[in-house]
N, CA, C, O and the ligand as a Tripos MOL2 file, in Angstrom:
@<TRIPOS>MOLECULE
protein
  313   311    79     0     0
PROTEIN
NO_CHARGES

@<TRIPOS>ATOM
      1 N           5.8960   17.7350   11.7600 N.3       1 MET1
      2 CA          6.3520   16.4900   11.1530 C.3       1 MET1
      3 C           5.1620   15.4450   11.1960 C.2       1 MET1
      4 O           4.5340   15.2030   12.2270 O.2       1 MET1
      5 N           4.9410   14.9130   10.0940 N.am      2 THR2
      6 CA          3.8430   13.8490   10.0520 C.3       2 THR2
      7 C           4.5010   12.4950    9.8860 C.2       2 THR2
      8 O           5.5980   12.3660    9.3430 O.2       2 THR2
      9 N           3.8090   11.5170   10.3610 N.am      3 THR3
     10 CA          4.2820   10.1270   10.2510 C.3       3 THR3
     11 C           3.4990    9.4990    9.0340 C.2       3 THR3
     12 O           2.2710    9.4430    8.9720 O.2       3 THR3
     13 N           4.3080    9.0700    8.1450 N.am      4 ARG4
     14 CA          3.6920    8.4460    6.9990 C.3       4 ARG4
     15 C           3.2680    7.0240    7.3030 C.2       4 ARG4
     16 O           3.8880    6.3400    8.1170 O.2       4 ARG4
     17 N           2.2220    6.5890    6.6520 N.am      5 THR5
     18 CA          1.8070    5.1980    6.7950 C.3       5 THR5
     19 C           1.6800    4.6320    5.3160 C.2       5 THR5
     20 O           1.4430    5.3520    4.3460 O.2       5 THR5
     21 N           1.8510    3.3540    5.2600 N.am      6 ASN6
     22 CA          1.7790    2.6620    3.9750 C.3       6 ASN6
     23 C           0.4650    1.9870    3.7070 C.2       6 ASN6
     24 O           0.1960    1.4750    2.6200 O.2       6 ASN6
     25 N          -0.3850    2.0080    4.7940 N.am      7 THR7
     26 CA         -1.7300    1.4150    4.6060 C.3       7 THR7
     27 C          -2.6940    2.2420    5.3000 C.2       7 THR7
     28 O          -2.3040    2.9970    6.1900 O.2       7 THR7
     29 N          -3.9810    2.1670    4.9610 N.am      8 HIS8
     30 CA         -5.0090    2.9050    5.7440 C.3       8 HIS8
     31 C          -6.0250    1.8630    6.1730 C.2       8 HIS8
     32 O          -6.2160    0.8430    5.5100 O.2       8 HIS8
     33 N          -6.6410    2.1290    7.2450 N.am      9 THR9
     34 CA         -7.6620    1.1720    7.7880 C.3       9 THR9
     35 C          -8.9920    1.9000    7.8820 C.2       9 THR9
     36 O          -9.1000    2.9880    8.4480 O.2       9 THR9
     37 N          -9.9920    1.2610    7.3090 N.am     10 THR10
     38 CA        -11.3180    1.8240    7.2840 C.3      10 THR10
     39 C         -12.1090    1.6180    8.6380 C.2      10 THR10
     40 O         -11.6900    0.8460    9.5010 O.2      10 THR10
     41 N         -13.1990    2.3020    8.7720 N.am     11 ALA11
     42 CA        -14.0620    2.0960    9.8890 C.3      11 ALA11
     43 C         -14.5670    0.6450    9.9540 C.2      11 ALA11
     44 O         -14.8960    0.1230   11.0190 O.2      11 ALA11
     45 N         -14.6110    0.0510    8.8300 N.am     12 ALA12
     46 CA        -15.1620   -1.3270    8.7840 C.3      12 ALA12
     47 C         -14.0520   -2.3710    9.1200 C.2      12 ALA12
     48 O         -14.3270   -3.5650    9.2380 O.2      12 ALA12
     49 N         -12.7820   -1.8790    9.2700 N.am     13 GLY13
     50 CA        -11.7810   -2.7420    9.5880 C.3      13 GLY13
     51 C         -10.9790   -3.3840    8.4730 C.2      13 GLY13
     52 O         -10.1480   -4.2740    8.6540 O.2      13 GLY13
     53 N         -11.3140   -2.8400    7.2760 N.am     14 THR14
     54 CA        -10.5470   -3.3900    6.1170 C.3      14 THR14
     55 C          -9.2980   -2.5080    5.9630 C.2      14 THR14
     56 O          -9.2370   -1.3870    6.4660 O.2      14 THR14
     57 N          -8.3610   -3.0280    5.2860 N.am     15 VAL15
     58 CA         -7.0770   -2.4160    5.1080 C.3      15 VAL15
     59 C          -6.7380   -2.2580    3.6520 C.2      15 VAL15
     60 O          -6.8710   -3.2000    2.8700 O.2      15 VAL15
     61 N          -6.2870   -1.0420    3.2710 N.am     16 GLY16
     62 CA         -5.9360   -0.7780    1.8870 C.3      16 GLY16
     63 C          -4.4860   -0.1450    1.7590 C.2      16 GLY16
     64 O          -3.9610    0.4010    2.7290 O.2      16 GLY16
     65 N          -3.9150   -0.2300    0.6340 N.am     17 PRO17
     66 CA         -2.6200    0.3370    0.4310 C.3      17 PRO17
     67 C          -2.6210    1.8590    0.2110 C.2      17 PRO17
     68 O          -3.6040    2.4180   -0.2750 O.2      17 PRO17
     69 N          -1.5450    2.5040    0.5610 N.am     18 VAL18
     70 CA         -1.3400    3.9320    0.2990 C.3      18 VAL18
     71 C          -0.0620    4.0520   -0.5480 C.2      18 VAL18
     72 O           1.0140    3.6160   -0.1400 O.2      18 VAL18
     73 N          -0.2070    4.6360   -1.6980 N.am     19 CYS19
     74 CA          0.9740    4.8660   -2.5510 C.3      19 CYS19
     75 C           2.0450    5.5710   -1.9030 C.2      19 CYS19
     76 O           1.8320    6.6200   -1.2960 O.2      19 CYS19
     77 N           3.2290    5.0350   -2.0030 N.am     20 GLU20
     78 CA          4.4150    5.6850   -1.3940 C.3      20 GLU20
     79 C           4.8270    6.9700   -2.0480 C.2      20 GLU20
     80 O           5.4850    7.8200   -1.4480 O.2      20 GLU20
     81 N           4.4140    7.0990   -3.3270 N.am     21 ASP21
     82 CA          4.8360    8.2670   -4.0810 C.3      21 ASP21
     83 C           3.8580    9.3550   -4.0090 C.2      21 ASP21
     84 O           4.2660   10.4980   -3.8020 O.2      21 ASP21
     85 N           2.5540    9.1060   -4.1650 N.am     22 CYS22
     86 CA          1.5530   10.1670   -4.3070 C.3      22 CYS22
     87 C           0.5060   10.1640   -3.1880 C.2      22 CYS22
     88 O          -0.3220   11.0720   -3.1140 O.2      22 CYS22
     89 N           0.5390    9.1510   -2.3220 N.am     23 GLY23
     90 CA         -0.4360    9.0770   -1.2030 C.3      23 GLY23
     91 C          -1.7340    8.5970   -1.6490 C.2      23 GLY23
     92 O          -2.6220    8.5490   -0.7980 O.2      23 GLY23
     93 N          -1.9980    8.2300   -2.8460 N.am     24 ARG24
     94 CA         -3.2430    7.6220   -3.2770 C.3      24 ARG24
     95 C          -3.6150    6.3800   -2.4820 C.2      24 ARG24
     96 O          -2.7610    5.5270   -2.2400 O.2      24 ARG24
     97 N          -4.8080    6.2660   -2.0930 N.am     25 ARG25
     98 CA         -5.3990    5.1260   -1.4520 C.3      25 ARG25
     99 C          -5.9930    4.1030   -2.3220 C.2      25 ARG25
    100 O          -6.8080    4.4340   -3.1830 O.2      25 ARG25
    101 N          -5.6280    2.8540   -2.1500 N.am     26 GLY26
    102 CA         -6.2780    1.8500   -3.0390 C.3      26 GLY26
    103 C          -7.3600    1.0910   -2.2530 C.2      26 GLY26
    104 O          -7.6490    1.3630   -1.0880 O.2      26 GLY26
    105 N          -7.9190    0.1490   -2.9570 N.am     27 ARG27
    106 CA         -9.0320   -0.6700   -2.4990 C.3      27 ARG27
    107 C          -8.7570   -1.3090   -1.1510 C.2      27 ARG27
    108 O          -7.7160   -1.9470   -0.9900 O.2      27 ARG27
    109 N          -9.6030   -1.1730   -0.2180 N.am     28 ALA28
    110 CA         -9.3780   -1.8060    1.1160 C.3      28 ALA28
    111 C         -10.0560   -3.1860    1.1380 C.2      28 ALA28
    112 O         -11.1700   -3.3460    0.6380 O.2      28 ALA28
    113 N          -9.3700   -4.1780    1.7240 N.am     29 VAL29
    114 CA         -9.9240   -5.4650    1.7720 C.3      29 VAL29
    115 C          -9.7800   -5.9440    3.2290 C.2      29 VAL29
    116 O          -9.0490   -5.3610    4.0300 O.2      29 VAL29
    117 N         -10.5230   -7.0530    3.5390 N.am     30 HIS30
    118 CA        -10.3360   -7.6760    4.8850 C.3      30 HIS30
    119 C          -9.0850   -8.5070    4.9120 C.2      30 HIS30
    120 O          -8.8520   -9.2880    3.9900 O.2      30 HIS30
    121 N          -8.2730   -8.3700    5.9290 N.am     31 THR31
    122 CA         -7.1320   -9.1890    6.0460 C.3      31 THR31
    123 C          -7.2500   -9.8580    7.4720 C.2      31 THR31
    124 O          -7.9060   -9.3440    8.3780 O.2      31 THR31
    125 N          -6.6100  -10.9620    7.5890 N.am     32 ASP32
    126 CA         -6.5570  -11.6800    8.8510 C.3      32 ASP32
    127 C          -5.6950  -11.0100    9.8710 C.2      32 ASP32
    128 O          -6.0240  -10.9820   11.0570 O.2      32 ASP32
    129 N          -4.5550  -10.4500    9.4030 N.am     33 ASP33
    130 CA         -3.5520   -9.9260   10.3390 C.3      33 ASP33
    131 C          -3.1820   -8.4750   10.0440 C.2      33 ASP33
    132 O          -2.2180   -7.9510   10.6020 O.2      33 ASP33
    133 N          -3.9580   -7.8210    9.1560 N.am     34 GLY34
    134 CA         -3.6440   -6.4650    8.8720 C.3      34 GLY34
    135 C          -2.5570   -6.1840    7.8810 C.2      34 GLY34
    136 O          -2.1410   -5.0520    7.6310 O.2      34 GLY34
    137 N          -2.1160   -7.3140    7.3220 N.am     35 ARG35
    138 CA         -1.0050   -7.1460    6.3460 C.3      35 ARG35
    139 C          -1.5680   -7.3460    4.9160 C.2      35 ARG35
    140 O          -2.4180   -8.2080    4.6910 O.2      35 ARG35
    141 N          -1.1270   -6.6170    4.0590 N.am     36 LEU36
    142 CA         -1.5560   -6.7610    2.6030 C.3      36 LEU36
    143 C          -0.5580   -7.4970    1.8810 C.2      36 LEU36
    144 O           0.6430   -7.3380    2.1010 O.2      36 LEU36
    145 N          -1.0410   -8.3510    0.9700 N.am     37 THR37
    146 CA         -0.1260   -9.0630    0.0980 C.3      37 THR37
    147 C          -0.5070   -8.6370   -1.3390 C.2      37 THR37
    148 O          -1.5270   -7.9850   -1.5630 O.2      37 THR37
    149 N           0.3470   -9.0280   -2.2950 N.am     38 LEU38
    150 CA          0.0970   -8.6810   -3.7180 C.3      38 LEU38
    151 C          -1.2660   -9.0490   -4.1510 C.2      38 LEU38
    152 O          -1.8980   -8.3830   -4.9700 O.2      38 LEU38
    153 N          -1.7300  -10.1790   -3.5560 N.am     39 TRP39
    154 CA         -3.0920  -10.6330   -4.0070 C.3      39 TRP39
    155 C          -4.2750   -9.7970   -3.5220 C.2      39 TRP39
    156 O          -5.3930   -9.8610   -4.0330 O.2      39 TRP39
    157 N          -3.9370   -8.9940   -2.4800 N.am     40 ASP40
    158 CA         -5.0220   -8.1310   -1.9410 C.3      40 ASP40
    159 C          -5.2030   -6.7870   -2.7380 C.2      40 ASP40
    160 O          -6.1890   -6.0640   -2.6010 O.2      40 ASP40
    161 N          -4.1730   -6.5310   -3.5680 N.am     41 LEU41
    162 CA         -4.1150   -5.2750   -4.2450 C.3      41 LEU41
    163 C          -4.9710   -5.2830   -5.4760 C.2      41 LEU41
    164 O          -5.1460   -6.3260   -6.1050 O.2      41 LEU41
    165 N          -5.5320   -4.0890   -5.8490 N.am     42 ALA42
    166 CA         -6.2280   -3.9150   -7.0410 C.3      42 ALA42
    167 C          -5.2240   -3.9780   -8.2490 C.2      42 ALA42
    168 O          -4.0180   -3.7980   -8.0820 O.2      42 ALA42
    169 N          -5.7520   -4.2290   -9.4060 N.am     43 ARG43
    170 CA         -4.8880   -4.3260  -10.6320 C.3      43 ARG43
    171 C          -4.0950   -3.0880  -10.8380 C.2      43 ARG43
    172 O          -4.6200   -1.9770  -10.7790 O.2      43 ARG43
    173 N          -2.8280   -3.2730  -11.0790 N.am     44 GLY44
    174 CA         -1.9370   -2.2080  -11.3660 C.3      44 GLY44
    175 C          -1.0500   -1.7520  -10.2160 C.2      44 GLY44
    176 O          -0.0370   -1.0800  -10.4110 O.2      44 GLY44
    177 N          -1.4770   -2.1520   -8.9680 N.am     45 TRP45
    178 CA         -0.7140   -1.7680   -7.8570 C.3      45 TRP45
    179 C           0.5150   -2.7890   -7.6960 C.2      45 TRP45
    180 O           0.4600   -3.9410   -8.1290 O.2      45 TRP45
    181 N           1.5770   -2.2780   -7.0610 N.am     46 SER46
    182 CA          2.6450   -3.2110   -6.8130 C.3      46 SER46
    183 C           3.0550   -2.9750   -5.3910 C.2      46 SER46
    184 O           2.7620   -1.9230   -4.8220 O.2      46 SER46
    185 N           3.7400   -3.9520   -4.7970 N.am     47 THR47
    186 CA          4.2230   -3.8810   -3.3860 C.3      47 THR47
    187 C           5.6900   -4.2490   -3.3110 C.2      47 THR47
    188 O           6.1900   -5.0870   -4.0610 O.2      47 THR47
    189 N           6.3420   -3.6120   -2.4050 N.am     48 ALA48
    190 CA          7.7360   -3.9100   -2.0380 C.3      48 ALA48
    191 C           7.6860   -4.4440   -0.6530 C.2      48 ALA48
    192 O           7.6020   -3.6780    0.3070 O.2      48 ALA48
    193 N           7.7390   -5.7860   -0.5150 N.am     49 PRO49
    194 CA          7.5590   -6.4280    0.8260 C.3      49 PRO49
    195 C           8.6860   -6.1020    1.7840 C.2      49 PRO49
    196 O           9.8650   -6.2090    1.4460 O.2      49 PRO49
    197 N           8.2780   -5.6770    3.0590 N.am     50 TYR50
    198 CA          9.2370   -5.4400    4.1540 C.3      50 TYR50
    199 C           8.6890   -6.1690    5.3850 C.2      50 TYR50
    200 O           7.4770   -6.3570    5.4850 O.2      50 TYR50
    201 N           9.5080   -6.5650    6.2810 N.am     51 PRO51
    202 CA          9.1100   -7.2180    7.5240 C.3      51 PRO51
    203 C           8.1670   -6.2400    8.3310 C.2      51 PRO51
    204 O           8.3170   -5.0180    8.3030 O.2      51 PRO51
    205 N           7.2090   -6.8670    9.0330 N.am     52 VAL52
    206 CA          6.3890   -6.0380    9.9250 C.3      52 VAL52
    207 C           7.3430   -5.3230   10.9460 C.2      52 VAL52
    208 O           8.2030   -5.9570   11.5560 O.2      52 VAL52
    209 N           7.1580   -4.0120   11.0990 N.am     53 GLY53
    210 CA          7.9970   -3.3000   12.1080 C.3      53 GLY53
    211 C           9.2590   -2.7080   11.4710 C.2      53 GLY53
    212 O           9.9940   -1.9940   12.1520 O.2      53 GLY53
    213 N           9.5240   -2.9680   10.2430 N.am     54 TYR54
    214 CA         10.6420   -2.2640    9.5340 C.3      54 TYR54
    215 C          10.3670   -0.8300    9.3880 C.2      54 TYR54
    216 O           9.3140   -0.4700    8.8610 O.2      54 TYR54
    217 N          11.2160    0.0000    9.8040 N.am     55 VAL55
    218 CA         10.9460    1.5070    9.7650 C.3      55 VAL55
    219 C          11.7560    2.1070    8.5880 C.2      55 VAL55
    220 O          12.9730    1.9310    8.5370 O.2      55 VAL55
    221 N          11.1260    2.7820    7.6860 N.am     56 HIS56
    222 CA         11.6980    3.4210    6.6360 C.3      56 HIS56
    223 C          12.2470    4.8090    7.0540 C.2      56 HIS56
    224 O          11.8870    5.3270    8.1110 O.2      56 HIS56
    225 N          13.1410    5.4140    6.1920 N.am     57 PRO57
    226 CA         13.7200    6.7330    6.5580 C.3      57 PRO57
    227 C          12.6010    7.7380    6.7980 C.2      57 PRO57
    228 O          12.7570    8.6110    7.6510 O.2      57 PRO57
    229 N          11.4480    7.6540    6.0670 N.am     58 ASP58
    230 CA         10.3940    8.6020    6.2060 C.3      58 ASP58
    231 C           9.5040    8.4010    7.3530 C.2      58 ASP58
    232 O           8.5740    9.1820    7.5550 O.2      58 ASP58
    233 N           9.7520    7.3290    8.1670 N.am     59 GLY59
    234 CA          9.0190    7.0720    9.3020 C.3      59 GLY59
    235 C           7.8680    6.0350    9.1490 C.2      59 GLY59
    236 O           7.2490    5.5830   10.1120 O.2      59 GLY59
    237 N           7.6440    5.7090    7.8930 N.am     60 SER60
    238 CA          6.5670    4.6740    7.7290 C.3      60 SER60
    239 C           7.1520    3.2800    7.9680 C.2      60 SER60
    240 O           8.3660    3.0770    7.9810 O.2      60 SER60
    241 N           6.2410    2.3400    8.1540 N.am     61 THR61
    242 CA          6.6700    1.0210    8.5910 C.3      61 THR61
    243 C           6.0450   -0.0160    7.6400 C.2      61 THR61
    244 O           5.0120    0.1990    7.0050 O.2      61 THR61
    245 N           6.7720   -1.1830    7.5900 N.am     62 GLY62
    246 CA          6.2390   -2.3410    6.8920 C.3      62 GLY62
    247 C           6.3400   -2.2320    5.3260 C.2      62 GLY62
    248 O           7.0870   -1.4060    4.8010 O.2      62 GLY62
    249 N           5.6070   -3.0450    4.6490 N.am     63 SER63
    250 CA          5.6600   -3.1690    3.2230 C.3      63 SER63
    251 C           5.1940   -1.7840    2.5820 C.2      63 SER63
    252 O           4.4110   -1.0480    3.1800 O.2      63 SER63
    253 N           5.7000   -1.4870    1.3830 N.am     64 ARG64
    254 CA          5.3880   -0.2400    0.6940 C.3      64 ARG64
    255 C           4.5850   -0.6300   -0.5790 C.2      64 ARG64
    256 O           4.6900   -1.7270   -1.1270 O.2      64 ARG64
    257 N           3.7630    0.3900   -0.9990 N.am     65 PHE65
    258 CA          2.9050    0.1880   -2.1570 C.3      65 PHE65
    259 C           3.0590    1.1980   -3.1770 C.2      65 PHE65
    260 O           3.3570    2.3490   -2.8590 O.2      65 PHE65
    261 N           2.8760    0.8520   -4.3940 N.am     66 THR66
    262 CA          2.8650    1.8570   -5.5260 C.3      66 THR66
    263 C           1.5850    1.7820   -6.3010 C.2      66 THR66
    264 O           1.1080    0.6830   -6.5820 O.2      66 THR66
    265 N           1.0000    2.9170   -6.6620 N.am     67 CYS67
    266 CA         -0.3340    2.8300   -7.3970 C.3      67 CYS67
    267 C          -0.0470    2.7860   -8.9000 C.2      67 CYS67
    268 O           1.0620    3.0650   -9.3560 O.2      67 CYS67
    269 N          -1.0450    2.4390   -9.6120 N.am     68 PRO68
    270 CA         -0.9510    2.2170  -11.0900 C.3      68 PRO68
    271 C          -0.3660    3.4640  -11.6990 C.2      68 PRO68
    272 O           0.5270    3.3450  -12.5380 O.2      68 PRO68
    273 N          -0.8070    4.6610  -11.3360 N.am     69 ASP69
    274 CA         -0.3190    5.9050  -12.0000 C.3      69 ASP69
    275 C           1.1810    5.9820  -11.8150 C.2      69 ASP69
    276 O           1.8810    6.2810  -12.7820 O.2      69 ASP69
    277 N           1.7280    5.7260  -10.6060 N.am     70 CYS70
    278 CA          3.1360    5.8750  -10.3670 C.3      70 CYS70
    279 C           3.9040    4.7530  -10.9720 C.2      70 CYS70
    280 O           5.1010    4.8940  -11.2250 O.2      70 CYS70
    281 N           3.2520    3.6150  -11.2220 N.am     71 ASN71
    282 CA          3.8840    2.4840  -11.8650 C.3      71 ASN71
    283 C           4.0100    2.7070  -13.3520 C.2      71 ASN71
    284 O           4.7690    2.0120  -14.0270 O.2      71 ASN71
    285 N           3.2290    3.7260  -13.8970 N.am     72 GLY72
    286 CA          3.3150    3.9960  -15.3100 C.3      72 GLY72
    287 C           2.2830    3.0800  -16.0390 C.2      72 GLY72
    288 O           1.3770    2.5630  -15.3840 O.2      72 GLY72
    289 N           2.3900    2.8880  -17.2480 N.am     73 THR73
    290 CA          1.4500    2.1250  -17.9600 C.3      73 THR73
    291 C           1.9290    0.7330  -18.2850 C.2      73 THR73
    292 O           1.7750    0.2440  -19.4040 O.2      73 THR73
    293 N           2.4980    0.1220  -17.3140 N.am     74 ARG74
    294 CA          3.0110   -1.2380  -17.3940 C.3      74 ARG74
    295 C           2.0150   -2.1360  -18.0660 C.2      74 ARG74
    296 O           0.8620   -2.1870  -17.6380 O.2      74 ARG74
    297 N           2.3840   -2.8160  -19.0520 N.am     75 GLY75
    298 CA          1.4920   -3.7460  -19.7240 C.3      75 GLY75
    299 C           0.4970   -3.0920  -20.6370 C.2      75 GLY75
    300 O          -0.3620   -3.7760  -21.1940 O.2      75 GLY75
    301 N           0.5790   -1.7710  -20.8150 N.am     76 GLY76
    302 CA         -0.2620   -1.0650  -21.7660 C.3      76 GLY76
    303 C          -1.7200   -0.8530  -21.2600 C.2      76 GLY76
    304 O          -2.5670   -0.4040  -22.0320 O.2      76 GLY76
    305 N          -2.0220   -1.1750  -19.9640 N.am     77 HIS77
    306 CA         -3.3440   -1.1180  -19.4280 C.3      77 HIS77
    307 C          -3.4400    0.2810  -18.7240 C.2      77 HIS77
    308 O          -2.6550    0.5700  -17.8200 O.2      77 HIS77
    309 N          -4.3490    1.0870  -19.1250 N.am     78 ARG78
    310 CA         -4.4790    2.4190  -18.5130 C.3      78 ARG78
    311 C          -5.8210    2.5400  -17.8560 C.2      78 ARG78
    312 O          -6.1350    3.5820  -17.2810 O.2      78 ARG78
    313 ZN          0.9580    6.9570   -6.8200 Zn       79 ZN79
@<TRIPOS>BOND
     1     1     2 1
     2     2     3 1
     3     3     4 2
     4     3     5 am
     5     5     6 1
     6     6     7 1
     7     7     8 2
     8     7     9 am
     9     9    10 1
    10    10    11 1
    11    11    12 2
    12    11    13 am
    13    13    14 1
    14    14    15 1
    15    15    16 2
    16    15    17 am
    17    17    18 1
    18    18    19 1
    19    19    20 2
    20    19    21 am
    21    21    22 1
    22    22    23 1
    23    23    24 2
    24    23    25 am
    25    25    26 1
    26    26    27 1
    27    27    28 2
    28    27    29 am
    29    29    30 1
    30    30    31 1
    31    31    32 2
    32    31    33 am
    33    33    34 1
    34    34    35 1
    35    35    36 2
    36    35    37 am
    37    37    38 1
    38    38    39 1
    39    39    40 2
    40    39    41 am
    41    41    42 1
    42    42    43 1
    43    43    44 2
    44    43    45 am
    45    45    46 1
    46    46    47 1
    47    47    48 2
    48    47    49 am
    49    49    50 1
    50    50    51 1
    51    51    52 2
    52    51    53 am
    53    53    54 1
    54    54    55 1
    55    55    56 2
    56    55    57 am
    57    57    58 1
    58    58    59 1
    59    59    60 2
    60    59    61 am
    61    61    62 1
    62    62    63 1
    63    63    64 2
    64    63    65 am
    65    65    66 1
    66    66    67 1
    67    67    68 2
    68    67    69 am
    69    69    70 1
    70    70    71 1
    71    71    72 2
    72    71    73 am
    73    73    74 1
    74    74    75 1
    75    75    76 2
    76    75    77 am
    77    77    78 1
    78    78    79 1
    79    79    80 2
    80    79    81 am
    81    81    82 1
    82    82    83 1
    83    83    84 2
    84    83    85 am
    85    85    86 1
    86    86    87 1
    87    87    88 2
    88    87    89 am
    89    89    90 1
    90    90    91 1
    91    91    92 2
    92    91    93 am
    93    93    94 1
    94    94    95 1
    95    95    96 2
    96    95    97 am
    97    97    98 1
    98    98    99 1
    99    99   100 2
   100    99   101 am
   101   101   102 1
   102   102   103 1
   103   103   104 2
   104   103   105 am
   105   105   106 1
   106   106   107 1
   107   107   108 2
   108   107   109 am
   109   109   110 1
   110   110   111 1
   111   111   112 2
   112   111   113 am
   113   113   114 1
   114   114   115 1
   115   115   116 2
   116   115   117 am
   117   117   118 1
   118   118   119 1
   119   119   120 2
   120   119   121 am
   121   121   122 1
   122   122   123 1
   123   123   124 2
   124   123   125 am
   125   125   126 1
   126   126   127 1
   127   127   128 2
   128   127   129 am
   129   129   130 1
   130   130   131 1
   131   131   132 2
   132   131   133 am
   133   133   134 1
   134   134   135 1
   135   135   136 2
   136   135   137 am
   137   137   138 1
   138   138   139 1
   139   139   140 2
   140   139   141 am
   141   141   142 1
   142   142   143 1
   143   143   144 2
   144   143   145 am
   145   145   146 1
   146   146   147 1
   147   147   148 2
   148   147   149 am
   149   149   150 1
   150   150   151 1
   151   151   152 2
   152   151   153 am
   153   153   154 1
   154   154   155 1
   155   155   156 2
   156   155   157 am
   157   157   158 1
   158   158   159 1
   159   159   160 2
   160   159   161 am
   161   161   162 1
   162   162   163 1
   163   163   164 2
   164   163   165 am
   165   165   166 1
   166   166   167 1
   167   167   168 2
   168   167   169 am
   169   169   170 1
   170   170   171 1
   171   171   172 2
   172   171   173 am
   173   173   174 1
   174   174   175 1
   175   175   176 2
   176   175   177 am
   177   177   178 1
   178   178   179 1
   179   179   180 2
   180   179   181 am
   181   181   182 1
   182   182   183 1
   183   183   184 2
   184   183   185 am
   185   185   186 1
   186   186   187 1
   187   187   188 2
   188   187   189 am
   189   189   190 1
   190   190   191 1
   191   191   192 2
   192   191   193 am
   193   193   194 1
   194   194   195 1
   195   195   196 2
   196   195   197 am
   197   197   198 1
   198   198   199 1
   199   199   200 2
   200   199   201 am
   201   201   202 1
   202   202   203 1
   203   203   204 2
   204   203   205 am
   205   205   206 1
   206   206   207 1
   207   207   208 2
   208   207   209 am
   209   209   210 1
   210   210   211 1
   211   211   212 2
   212   211   213 am
   213   213   214 1
   214   214   215 1
   215   215   216 2
   216   215   217 am
   217   217   218 1
   218   218   219 1
   219   219   220 2
   220   219   221 am
   221   221   222 1
   222   222   223 1
   223   223   224 2
   224   223   225 am
   225   225   226 1
   226   226   227 1
   227   227   228 2
   228   227   229 am
   229   229   230 1
   230   230   231 1
   231   231   232 2
   232   231   233 am
   233   233   234 1
   234   234   235 1
   235   235   236 2
   236   235   237 am
   237   237   238 1
   238   238   239 1
   239   239   240 2
   240   239   241 am
   241   241   242 1
   242   242   243 1
   243   243   244 2
   244   243   245 am
   245   245   246 1
   246   246   247 1
   247   247   248 2
   248   247   249 am
   249   249   250 1
   250   250   251 1
   251   251   252 2
   252   251   253 am
   253   253   254 1
   254   254   255 1
   255   255   256 2
   256   255   257 am
   257   257   258 1
   258   258   259 1
   259   259   260 2
   260   259   261 am
   261   261   262 1
   262   262   263 1
   263   263   264 2
   264   263   265 am
   265   265   266 1
   266   266   267 1
   267   267   268 2
   268   267   269 am
   269   269   270 1
   270   270   271 1
   271   271   272 2
   272   271   273 am
   273   273   274 1
   274   274   275 1
   275   275   276 2
   276   275   277 am
   277   277   278 1
   278   278   279 1
   279   279   280 2
   280   279   281 am
   281   281   282 1
   282   282   283 1
   283   283   284 2
   284   283   285 am
   285   285   286 1
   286   286   287 1
   287   287   288 2
   288   287   289 am
   289   289   290 1
   290   290   291 1
   291   291   292 2
   292   291   293 am
   293   293   294 1
   294   294   295 1
   295   295   296 2
   296   295   297 am
   297   297   298 1
   298   298   299 1
   299   299   300 2
   300   299   301 am
   301   301   302 1
   302   302   303 1
   303   303   304 2
   304   303   305 am
   305   305   306 1
   306   306   307 1
   307   307   308 2
   308   307   309 am
   309   309   310 1
   310   310   311 1
   311   311   312 2
@<TRIPOS>SUBSTRUCTURE
     1 MET1         2 RESIDUE 1 A MET
     2 THR2         6 RESIDUE 1 A THR
     3 THR3        10 RESIDUE 1 A THR
     4 ARG4        14 RESIDUE 1 A ARG
     5 THR5        18 RESIDUE 1 A THR
     6 ASN6        22 RESIDUE 1 A ASN
     7 THR7        26 RESIDUE 1 A THR
     8 HIS8        30 RESIDUE 1 A HIS
     9 THR9        34 RESIDUE 1 A THR
    10 THR10       38 RESIDUE 1 A THR
    11 ALA11       42 RESIDUE 1 A ALA
    12 ALA12       46 RESIDUE 1 A ALA
    13 GLY13       50 RESIDUE 1 A GLY
    14 THR14       54 RESIDUE 1 A THR
    15 VAL15       58 RESIDUE 1 A VAL
    16 GLY16       62 RESIDUE 1 A GLY
    17 PRO17       66 RESIDUE 1 A PRO
    18 VAL18       70 RESIDUE 1 A VAL
    19 CYS19       74 RESIDUE 1 A CYS
    20 GLU20       78 RESIDUE 1 A GLU
    21 ASP21       82 RESIDUE 1 A ASP
    22 CYS22       86 RESIDUE 1 A CYS
    23 GLY23       90 RESIDUE 1 A GLY
    24 ARG24       94 RESIDUE 1 A ARG
    25 ARG25       98 RESIDUE 1 A ARG
    26 GLY26      102 RESIDUE 1 A GLY
    27 ARG27      106 RESIDUE 1 A ARG
    28 ALA28      110 RESIDUE 1 A ALA
    29 VAL29      114 RESIDUE 1 A VAL
    30 HIS30      118 RESIDUE 1 A HIS
    31 THR31      122 RESIDUE 1 A THR
    32 ASP32      126 RESIDUE 1 A ASP
    33 ASP33      130 RESIDUE 1 A ASP
    34 GLY34      134 RESIDUE 1 A GLY
    35 ARG35      138 RESIDUE 1 A ARG
    36 LEU36      142 RESIDUE 1 A LEU
    37 THR37      146 RESIDUE 1 A THR
    38 LEU38      150 RESIDUE 1 A LEU
    39 TRP39      154 RESIDUE 1 A TRP
    40 ASP40      158 RESIDUE 1 A ASP
    41 LEU41      162 RESIDUE 1 A LEU
    42 ALA42      166 RESIDUE 1 A ALA
    43 ARG43      170 RESIDUE 1 A ARG
    44 GLY44      174 RESIDUE 1 A GLY
    45 TRP45      178 RESIDUE 1 A TRP
    46 SER46      182 RESIDUE 1 A SER
    47 THR47      186 RESIDUE 1 A THR
    48 ALA48      190 RESIDUE 1 A ALA
    49 PRO49      194 RESIDUE 1 A PRO
    50 TYR50      198 RESIDUE 1 A TYR
    51 PRO51      202 RESIDUE 1 A PRO
    52 VAL52      206 RESIDUE 1 A VAL
    53 GLY53      210 RESIDUE 1 A GLY
    54 TYR54      214 RESIDUE 1 A TYR
    55 VAL55      218 RESIDUE 1 A VAL
    56 HIS56      222 RESIDUE 1 A HIS
    57 PRO57      226 RESIDUE 1 A PRO
    58 ASP58      230 RESIDUE 1 A ASP
    59 GLY59      234 RESIDUE 1 A GLY
    60 SER60      238 RESIDUE 1 A SER
    61 THR61      242 RESIDUE 1 A THR
    62 GLY62      246 RESIDUE 1 A GLY
    63 SER63      250 RESIDUE 1 A SER
    64 ARG64      254 RESIDUE 1 A ARG
    65 PHE65      258 RESIDUE 1 A PHE
    66 THR66      262 RESIDUE 1 A THR
    67 CYS67      266 RESIDUE 1 A CYS
    68 PRO68      270 RESIDUE 1 A PRO
    69 ASP69      274 RESIDUE 1 A ASP
    70 CYS70      278 RESIDUE 1 A CYS
    71 ASN71      282 RESIDUE 1 A ASN
    72 GLY72      286 RESIDUE 1 A GLY
    73 THR73      290 RESIDUE 1 A THR
    74 ARG74      294 RESIDUE 1 A ARG
    75 GLY75      298 RESIDUE 1 A GLY
    76 GLY76      302 RESIDUE 1 A GLY
    77 HIS77      306 RESIDUE 1 A HIS
    78 ARG78      310 RESIDUE 1 A ARG
    79 ZN79       313 GROUP 0 **** ****
C-alpha cells in the first residue's frame, strides 16, 4: 500500500501540485508555509481546498489538485 500525496517537494524546497487523477506533477514554486494556493498553480490547474491535516479516503492529506488534462479543455485552451 502506498500513501498518496497531493504535493511534491523538490530538493530546492519548492512545492508543486500532484494531480489527484493521473499523478502528473505541476510547476513547483516557493511557498512560505508549504501550502499551495490557486495563485501558485500553472495555468489550467485547479484546486479543491481542504484544511491542513485533512485525510482523504486514499490516505492523502490537505488540498487536492487537478491538472489541465484531467480538467479537460476548459476555456478552449489546450
Ligand atoms: Zn491529471
